[in-house]
Structure formats: C-alpha cells, structure tokens
Steps between C-alpha positions, in 0.01 A plus 500: 500500500796661672480584871810718487441852627182417691485595866479221756141410588368648174403169346142378546624214717699728731266788504318525838123479501325825540345549847133406522258783500355585838141384534258781469313563830128441458294805503317552824139596467422774748161464669346823606342553845147515346563174316602336832189636661283358225681163517468473875158666534329195651764465773489875568122484542537219739740712707262795532300372806815421695666829408181696600489310831858591594464859377177570685520292819883481550674810345196721518446417864853633583358854463275433790803480731495878514225480768762359736629862513156656541215526746290322246132581501304276253244774425771750404717260305870502462519841323329684785605304809744692725864394507637338814865441414636196685266527797315188389817305516568630849151387602557160330834434658375601841212248493588174692236321294685572181828350634306198627364459147856535361632233734217261413560559135873448520477182708230355279703586186809330644297186570365506147848541352646221704229251409377616161818415300594156649149346481439564126857407425454166681170437318667584169780245579238230576317579183830498300589156638160352373570319180141481384404811312126472545538454874726793524263723306203388717675566824630838377152602395355399844770703676456798270122508515465692839697789345194590293262496797420833665590558864133523586430150368830367638435628857147361489634156399763513769242588764291205393808279560658643820234732638306432822268263314743392241567145392864493605419674831242235594747220409775649711264557799385133483145592544562662843348813645823700474541616138798724416425797269809568296347833379473658837836402664727808469817290529404321179456803286835502319520118457152503349587782264810322377332167466211658300742685273697182429187303426363763267807636322744212526394378145601831341863472609500122445430560132794743475738273680389197301573682178845595637578140593430382149761747375773330704716279276434130572865415409600689809304257713652208316854628538442568873364147550791342317734700735327343796285796605192395697157660471579773761827601328333503164228728636757727661754520211278454192137576576545815718750672270267422205191659663675772699435785246124414514505483884666839516239644259206360702661635816538842366141500377383393849713782655318746272175412675647420843278757672191386315462177693158427363247782560197292414621200700565706812192717472270200483646358825595810691196518724525128574855512634476852645650830389792495739653186336370527138536874414742552208581810304244437225214460748630801692474710188159354417336572841662843542374606156156344471395460863671785684499739196866592561599490132821695538664279765379192308671639185818568698501142623452369147776723366731381772434143407561558133830684556626217727392234242683691225824519712482128575460412131783725386723371780419133431565549129837663571595205727401254228725679255789494748449121533516455131130454437289673236232637733180662382664792302840625418 
C-alpha cells in the first residue's frame, strides 16, 4: 500500500490518541430541609430542653431589664409602672455600698483569674506525665468529682474540715483552748473564696487542659530533647505554644463571668465574714431586690454588670485575634 500523498501523522502509528473523556461528575442528591429534620429528629428533641432554658431564663429575662428605667412596682407590673429615666443609675452610682461591692468583686475576680489558670494547668501537666492510664483516669476522676457537688454541700463539707469544730482546725490548734475560725476572719475572705473555687472547679479546667496536652505532637518533645532542651525549655517552647489557644479560650470564658464571682458561694458565707468585706455585685442585687424591695436599683446594678462583662468579652476576643489566636468567635 502506497503512502504517497498522505499527510504526515495520518497513519495509525503516527495519529495522536484522542483526549480522554472528562469524567462525569456524580449527581448530587439534594436533601430537603424536612428530610434533614426527620433524619436528625432525635438530636433535635434532645436539644429542646436546653433551647427552652436559654430562651426563657436567659434571653427572655433580658426583657426584664426595662425595670432599670422605671419606678418598678410589683403590683402594677412593667406595663403600668412609671418611667424613671436614668434616675435609678444616679442612685446606684451615688451609693458607696455599690462601689464597695464593685471593688470586692473586681479584686476577688482578679485573684481567681491569677490562680484559676495556673493550678489546673499544673495538675494537667502532672496527669499528663503519669504513664499509667488507669492511675491517670482515677486521679482525674477524683479531681473532677467536686465539680458536680453543689455549693451548699461543698460549704458544709468545708466547714466540717476548717470550721470552729472542724477536724483540720483541731489539728492545727493542737488541742489548745484557742481555736481559729477561718469563717469569721474578714482578712481570710478572699483567700478562702479562691481556695474553695480551685478545690471545686479545678477539675473542670484540668480536663480541658489535659485534652489539649494530648493534642501536642510527641515528636516535638523528642526533637527538643535531642537538641538538648531541658524540661523547663520543653515546657516553655513546646507545651505552652501547644495549649495556648485553649488557655486563651478558658481565659475569655472566665472574663465573661468575671463579675459573677460565685453568687451561691458568697451568699452562703456572707454573714459569717461580714457584709463590709464580702458584699459583691450579685449579693448587692439580691438583697436590694428581695430584702429591701428596691427592684429598680437592683435591676440597674445587674444591667451595669452585664454591660461591663460584654465589653470585657468583646475586648478580650479582639486582643486574642490581634495576637493570632482564634478566640471564642470571629
């Protein structure tokens, strides 16, 4: 067969292969909203109690802040109580007792922030260094158990230990006549509050920090050890950068409740230490509303606390973003 007159590349050997056909994209099955609801109906039903709680007791309660701008009379209700403008805030800011409560709240919150982060982090590091899994889980459970105990039970247990007739008090006194009562010494109010908070809620933060430590790559520790880094330098250059996002998250969450320094905890011990050293904003609001019947000034104090807490959370989240951390929200 003659090849004369044929174009180059027209023979079967020289003819280029045809380009492969593009794969057909798989058809995507669209799921309707009703189908998703039916699919996740069990999870949605489990969410109902939590959603109702927040809607009724958190978001619904925001409407009650209107009484901060009224001369609220319970028998008339919000709709018929006369308006007062900002006179309740003038009364509130002119009360020396309120600023004393603010000072006690801020100082106690600073003590809690200083000690609440390092202690759980240290406990988490100790648990992380324990090689035995069962021992680690047992100690973690023991540390986490007080978190589920109410403050009423916790204060009763603490009084049995360090009260006037407590076991620890009798041991420290050596059986003598002079027995120190830690629950009546005004100078020990803030140290006692911080110690009780650490004992009760240390386990909650310990679990979070322990989970964060397990996310740190072990090869980083091995590389640092091979480079001659000691335990302190490994902690400073490997551990802290690994858990820093979680520490920032816990710190922002604590700042959100910085003015809620433990209402139940303080209320149960307020009379023992005395009002002049133990009054905080929450107890100020409680006694002005329920005891004195001054609901409007109490609502103004609560609104002031909420606005300051919101500003602190937003500012802390902005600072976290500036430092390159994720924060609570974007």
